[in-house]
N, C-alpha and C positions, 0 to 999 in steps of 0.2 A: 445397123441402126442401134443406137444406145441411148439410154437415159430417158427420163420422164418427158422432157420437152419434145423430143422427137416423136414419141408415141402419141402425145396429146395434140400436137400442132401440125406435124408433118403427115397429114392425111391424104396427100396426093396419091391416087391409085397408081400402082406400078403396072406395066404393060399387061402381064398375064392376069393380074387381079382385075383390071379394067375389062379385059375380054371376058373373063368369067362372069362379071357383073352384067355385062351386056347380054351374054348368052342366056343366063338364068332369067333375066327380065324378059327377053324376047320369047323364050319358050313359054313362060307364064302368061304373057300377054296374048300370044297366039291361041293357046288353049282356052284362055278366059273368054276371048272374043268368040271363038268357034262354039263353045259350050254354053256360055251364059247369054250371049246375044244372038248368035246364029242358030242356037238350039240344035246343034248337030250331035245327034245321039251316037253316031259312029265315032266321033272324037272322044266323047265321054266314055264309050266302051273301050276305046283304045287305051286310054289312061287307066281306067279301073281294072281291066282284065289283062293287059299286056305290058304296061310300063311301070305302074306303081308296084311296090314290093309287097308281096304276101308270101308267108312261109310255105303254105301248101301249094302255091303256084310253082315254087322252085323245087320242092321235094314233097310229093312225088311228081308234080306236074311237069317238071323238066324245063320251066321257063328260066333258064340259067342266066339270061341277060338282065333280069329284073334287079339284081344287086348292083348293076351298073346304071340302068336307066332311071331308077327312083331318085337318085341324087340331083337330077337335072329338073325335077318337077317340084311344084309347091302347091299348097292349098289354093283352090280357085275361088272359094267362097269369100275369102278376105285377103287383101294384099299385105296384111300385117306380118304373116308368116314369112313371105318373101322379103319384105322391107327390113325386118329384124336380122335375117340372115345376111342380106347385103350389107347392112350396117356393121355387123361383126366381121364380115369378110374385109371390109374397108379398114377396120381397126387393126386386125391381127394378120392379115395377109401381106400387106406391103413390107413390114419389117422382115418377114421370113423370105420373101422373094428377093429383097435387096441383099440378104445374107447368103442365100443359096444360089440365086439366079433363077430366071424364069422357068427353064426346062425342069430343073430339080423341084421347084415349088409345085408346078403342075403335076409332076409325077407323084409327089407326096399327096396332093389333093385327091387325085383319082384313086390311088392305092388305098388311102385312108377311108374314102367313101365306100370302096368295094369291100374292104375288111369289115367296116361297120355294117354293111348290108348282109354279108354272110353271117356275122355275129347275130344280127336281128333274126335271120332265118333260124339259126340254132335255138335262140330263145323262144321264137314262135312255135317251134316244134315241141320244145320241152314244156312250155307253159302257154298253150294256145289261148286259154281264156283271158290271159293278160296281154300277150304279145302277138296274137295271131291276126290282128287287123292289118289293113293296107297301110303302107308307109310311103310318104313322099318327103323330099326336102334334102338340103345339103347340110343338115345339122351334124351328121357324123363327121364329115370333113372339117366342119367348123370347130367341133370339139377337139379334133386332132390338132388343128392349127393353134387352138388355145393352149393345149398341153405342150405342143412344140415350143411355143413362145415362152411359156413358163420354164421350160428346160434349158433353152439356149440363152435366155435373158432373165434369169430368175429374180434378179434384184431390181428390174425395171418397175416403175410405179404405174399402176393403172387405177382408174377411178371406177369403183363398183357403183352401179346405178348412177354414174356420172357425178357422184358426190363423195364417196368414201375412198380415200387413197389407201392402197395396199400394194405389197409386192406381188409380182406376177406369180411367183411360186406358191403363194398362199391363195391367190385368186382361183387357181385351178381347183383346189379342194373345196373351196366355198361354193364355186359354181356347180361342181358335181353334187355336193351335198344338197344344195337348194333344188337341183333338178330332181334328185331322188325324193326329197321331202315333198315337193309339189305333186309328184306322181302318186305317192302313197296318201297324201292328204285328200286327193280326189279318189273316185272309185276306179281302181286299176282296170276293171273290165270295160269301163267307158271312157277312160282318160285318153285324150288326143296327144299326150306327150309321149313321144317315142324314146323313153328313157333308155331302152336297150340299145338303140342306135347311138345315142350319145355316149353311153359307156363303151360300146364297141369302138367308136371314134377315138375316145380317150386312150384306150388300149393300143389302138393302131398308132396314134401319135407318139406314145411312149416307145413302142417297139421300133418304129422307123427312125426316130431321132437317136436312141441309145444304141441301135444296132443289135439289140437282144433277140431280134427275129432270126439272126444268123446262128445256127447251132454251134459253129466253131467258136464264136466269140462268147456265147453263153457257157459253153463247156469250159473254156479257159478261165472265165470268171469263177465258176464253181470249183474248178481245180485249185485255183489260187486261194480261195476261201478255205478249202479243206487243208491245204498245206499250211496256211497261216494259223488255223485252229490247232493243228497238230504241233506246230512249232511252239505255240504259246503253252500248250499243255506240258510239253517236254521241258521248256524253260522255267515253267512255274511262275512266270511273270508276264506282264503285258508288254508286248513289243510293238514295233512299227507295223502299221497296217499295210498289207500288200493289195494292189489292185492292178487290173489290166490297163495298160496304156496302148491305145490302138495305133501305134506306130506313126504318130503325128497326123493321123487322119481326123478331120473335123466332122461335125454333124452333117455337113453337106455330103461328104464322101460316104457316110453310112447309108445314105439314100440310094447309092448306086449298087 
């Protein structure tokens, strides 16, 4: 998928994206009915104590499944949390699925969400007064998808707030910057913005698309940078830049 027109007008959900949207809505609707209408305290306790992500539940509590389950839940008090996430998934998910294929996109989605979950646990343990509360939502995976889109289609044009056109590679930084700004503009101890999860998702998206999570690739890049720096010092002049070429492998292969 390339170009502005496809991103703006080809919003038909791809198969995996459509299934994800259905699953996320179905889970939210089920718990909303059970908790808000049927007043089932057992369902509320299940979400709060066992499925939503909380740092102290994972360490030392041992609830190691929470960095996986939290990404399938959303705030039950208002549908806006879910609707915004579904909207962003519809915008940025299909281009990636068409580029990588359904299986690779689903793998990316799940791995990014898990990474963002464990990153949130780390931040919750380090700064519990800011990041120690319960977390639900697919925002970590969505932020990873946004970063991935900006990396694989950096010059595609997106409309920020549906009005301001800008290149995808610039939209990444503005979105992250606004996220952090809104977090600190509110009281960090009471903010409901899981900025740590968003940052974790952004890191996951970068690592998965670039392949820098692989020690061998990262080592080769660092080695070539060192060789290039030494060669320039010896030559006393600026020479051609050396970089790792991953043997014809594209960003889809780096997910495997």
